[in-house]
C-alpha positions, -999 to +999 in steps of 0.1 A: +515+543-939+517+511-919+544+488-929+549+451-919+581+440-903+596+402-892+608+413-858+630+387-838+616+380-804+644+390-779+619+375-747+585+365-738+580+366-703+553+359-678+553+387-654+521+384-632+496+357-635+488+350-674+501+386-679+532+386-707+559+410-717+568+405-752+601+427-764+608+423-801+640+439-817+621+462-848+642+497-847+624+509-877+593+503-864+600+519-829+616+550-853+577+557-867+554+547-836+542+572-812+527+567-777+490+556-782+496+535-812+491+497-817+504+468-840+488+438-856+508+408-847+503+375-869+503+347-843+510+321-866+496+304-902+468+288-878+451+319-873+433+340-904+431+375-882+459+394-863+460+402-829+457+442-822+483+449-791+492+482-779+525+497-781+540+499-744+576+512-751+599+520-782+632+524-763+665+516-777+650+504-812+633+475-793+590+473-793+578+461-762+541+449-760+522+436-728+492+413-733+470+390-710+466+354-720+427+349-723+421+328-756+435+304-781+454+331-799+472+347-772+479+315-753+496+305-787+515+339-783+527+333-751+542+298-763+565+319-789+601+321-778+632+342-781+649+340-815+617+331-834+603+360-859+573+376-853+553+393-884+542+426-874+518+453-890+522+486-878+524+514-863+485+519-862+460+546-851+466+576-841+486+588-805+485+611-776+490+649-783+524+661-773+516+690-750+540+712-728+538+709-691+532+678-669+506+651-679+486+629-657+484+594-671+458+575-654+453+534-664+434+504-648+445+469-659+461+460-695+450+497-700+485+509-688+507+494-715+501+524-741+505+549-709+536+535-707+548+545-737+533+583-731+557+580-700+587+575-719+578+600-746+561+629-725+569+645-687+542+626-664+529+615-635+510+577-634+479+570-615+478+529-615+450+510-609+449+470-604+427+445-588+455+431-567+491+435-555+506+414-583+487+432-609+503+466-599+538+459-585+555+452-620+535+480-635+550+504-611+584+488-616+583+493-651+570+532-649+596+538-623+624+552-647+600+575-665+578+591-642+582+618-614+553+603-591+538+569-591+503+566-571+488+534-567+454+517-557+442+480-556+405+469-555+412+444-526+438+466-507+465+442-507+486+470-518+490+510-515+454+527-514+426+504-511+400+513-538+396+524-575+418+550-596+386+575-592+388+574-555+420+590-557+419+612-584+406+642-567+433+643-541+458+643-570+442+668-592+441+693-558+478+690-554+493+696-586+483+714-618+484+691-648+484+705-687+464+672-696+450+637-684+458+608-707+436+575-696+434+538-707+414+513-692+380+500-686+357+521-702+337+529-669+368+539-654+376+561-683+340+578-682+347+587-643+383+600-651+367+622-680+341+638-656+368+648-632+389+663-660+358+685-671+351+697-635+392+710-636+386+723-672+415+697-682+420+685-715+415+645-713+421+619-740+411+584-741+426+553-757+395+530-768+399+494-770+378+474-794+373+438-812+391+445-846+399+425-877+418+444-903+430+469-881+433+495-915+396+505-914+383+487-939+358+462-920+341+487-897+341+461-871+352+484-847+331+517-849+323+539-823+295+566-819+312+601-812+298+638-814+314+637-848+294+605-861+305+570-865+341+567-861+366+536-864+389+531-833+415+515-857+420+542-883+402+573-865+419+562-828+425+546-805+428+580-791+398+604-791+391+636-771+369+624-739+346+655-750+334+635-782+327+600-767+317+611-731+296+643-737+276+637-703+312+642-689+311+675-699+273+689-692+286+708-661+303+732-684+274+739-704+254+752-674 
């Protein structure tokens, strides 16, 4: 059952251009949260709707959240300072499935946030994708204490391997056995990851991001089509079995 918390802001720092790391003191919320879940944050009385933000860490009773400042709401959030209280509704949605063995995490851009929480809670390696060096360096440092192996791609080739995560994925899957792949990022990236997972007959779970209002399943604004019918990202997700949302990626198994 989701609850509201008045959490003290411990820090709210810009870690890359327009990308912020928000840390709040919320031990009870941290205790009940699972990797893959999210929260709804009340920015201020100026905004009617809360903002959905993925949980990136629950370590030591603190909730860590990453967000990009892209509009009035997140710009206002970026101005909040340490010592202020933030009203948070959570934890919401489902989470990634705990599994035995090592999991491969594959993320791009801000989709890396919920995967960081998964890296804390599961045995995992990470494949990080970003547009530039500045967009991946801080993620690499965040993941370093929690994973055994880090692989990185950049769109412009300014750091590590030039290209997309999809370009490096076949090589990684050929060198190590994984129990599953968990992915979050642009939908086109997740589709590609799901296809490779299907070829290796690996379970694959994807984290969907949709605009949402209530976050509780009442407004239906975040509904998507799945093989089980219409489902709500906020309540039935945000984590879904890739086979139920990307059926075409599994066609090769049916032939």
